[in-house]
N, C-alpha and C positions, 0 to 999 in steps of 0.2 A: 788451727784447732777445728776439728770436725764436730758435728753435733747438731742438735735442734736449736732453733732460734732462742728458746728460753734458756738453754744451756749456755749459749754464747753470751746472752745478756747477763746471766749469773756469773760468768767468768769475768766480765768487765767489773761487776760489783765486787767480786772476790779480789780482783787485782788492786782495787781502790784508787790507783793512779794511772791516768792515761798520759803517756809521754808523747808530746806532739812534735813532729819533725817537719821543719821547713828548711830544706838544705839546698846547697848550691848545685848539687848533682846527685845522681843515684848512688854513686860510690860513697859519697859523704853521708848520705841518708842511711845506707846499710851499716857503715861503721858506727854511726851514732846509735842506730837501733840495736846493734849487737852490744854496745856498751851499756845501754839501758837494761837490756835483758840480763846481762851478766851481773849487773849490780842489784837486780831484784825487781825491776819494773817489767811486768809480763804483758802489759797492754800497750801497744805501740801504734800510733797513728801517723801515717805519712801523708802530708798534705799534697794534694794534686797540683799545687802551684810549684812543687819541686820538679825541676827538669828531670825526666826519666823516672818519675814517681812510680809508674806501673812496674818498671824493671826492679826498683827497690822493693816494692811490695812482694813481687814474685820471689826475689832472693830471700828476703827475711821470712816469708811464709813457708819456705821450703824446709825449714828445720822443724821436725816434729817433737818439740819439747814442751808443748802446752801453751806456748806464747799465743797471744792474740795480735794479729797484724791487720790494721784497718786503713781505710782511705779517708782523708779529710778534705774539706773544701769541695765536696761533691755537689755540683750545681744542676745536673740534669741526669735523665735516665740513661743516656748513652755512656756517660762517665761512670755511673754506678755499675752498669753491667760489665764494662771493661775492667773495673777495679775488682769485681767479684771473680771474673774469669782469671785475673792475675793472682788470686788467692786471698783477697781481702775477706776477713771474717766479721767485720763491722764497717759501717759507713757513717760519716759525720757530715752534715750539711749546715752551713752557717745560718740558714733560715728554714722555714717550713716549706719543703719542696715535695708535694704529694707524689710526684712521679718517682722520685728517689726512694721514698718510703715504700711505695708499692713494689718497686723493683727489689728492694731488700727483702721484703716479706715474701715475695715470690720465690726467692732462692734461700730462704731461711737465714738471712743475714740481718742482724739488728741494726736499726738506724737511730742515731742520736741527732735529733733535729734541733736547730738553734732557735732559742726564744728568749725574750727579755720580759715580756708582760704575761700576766695570767691568761689573757685572751689567746696569745700566741701559744702558750704551753698547752692549753686545752685543745686548740686546733691541731697541734702536733700529735697529741694523744688520740684524738678522734680520727686522724688519718692513719694511725697505726704505728707511730714511732715507738720504739721500745723504751727509749729514754729521752729526756730533754736536756740539751746542752744549754745551761744558763750562762749567757754572755751579754755584756762584759761583767763578770762576777765581782771583780775588784771594785768597780764603781758602785755596784749595788749593795754589797755587804751581806754578811751572814744573817743579819736581822731581817733583811728583805726576803731571803729564802725561807726563814722561819715563818714569816707572815703569809707567804704564798702557800707553803705546805699546810698551814692550818686550814686553808680553804680547799686545797687540792692534794690531800694526803695519798691519793692513788697514783700520782705521777712521780716517777723517779727522776731526780735532777742530778746533773753532772756540772757543777760550777766550773767555769773555764775563764781564764784571764785574771791576772793579778793574784794567783794562788802561790803561796810561798810555804816553806817549811814552818815558818812562824805562825801562819794563820790557817793552815790546812785543817788542823784539828777542830777549829771553830766551825768550819763548814760541815764536818762530819757530825759535830754536836747538834746541829740544827737539822740533820736528816739527809745530807748529801749521800747519794749512792756511791759516787766516786768523784774525783776531781781531775780536771785536765790541766796539765802544766806544759808550757812551751819553752821558748828560748832560754829563760832563766835557768832551766834545768838541762835542756837538751842540746845547747849550742856548744861549740868548741871542740877541742881534741877529745878522743875517747877516754883517756885517763882522767881528764878534768870532769867529764860527764859522770864517770863512775864514782868519783869522789863526792860530787855534789848529790848524786842519787843516794849514796850511802848516808850522808848527813841528813838529807831530806826524809828518808824513810825512818831513820833513828828518831828524828824530831817528831815525825808523825806518830810513831808508836808512843812516845812520851805524852803527846797531846791527847791521843785517844785514851790513854790510861787515866789522865787527869780529868777528862771530860766524861768519863764513864762510857765512851763509845766502844 
């Protein structure tokens, strides 16, 4: 997806779910990514721990259907630039890495910087992160995000880790911009992925309706 940084950030929020891929090879990542998109998840993150991750990003990003393809586990500026050149339209780092954030902003690519505490979240925002990846969300719980957002309402959070179809609606109810979901949704054969995504999104819709989100 082409566009300004704010448009790309908005597309992540509109997608609601970031499907996170950690695959055995590029071919498996592409197959899983296509399964996610075909089932309705339009924001796909390929972790750079995947062998051939840049090739997978390049292949997935080549289809101009509005999908967002990003790179995850970005630890340094060199990796950030290589991912962007491969076609990544967002970057995710597990911690606050100022060089990665600066590189993303330089090229109009939003960065989701990892944080667990309010101090880390503020640091991410002050360095220019578009969104904050709250991790590990499952151990922290929705009540934690609600409390943090009461003090930091200007920061957009993307809870990641331990998110399921049963609890995703609770995270949106307390103000999550989107949620990140990994192996529980994105591992296995493409047909299995499509089935799980369909169920997840259906449950998410029900949860959003009930929570008023």
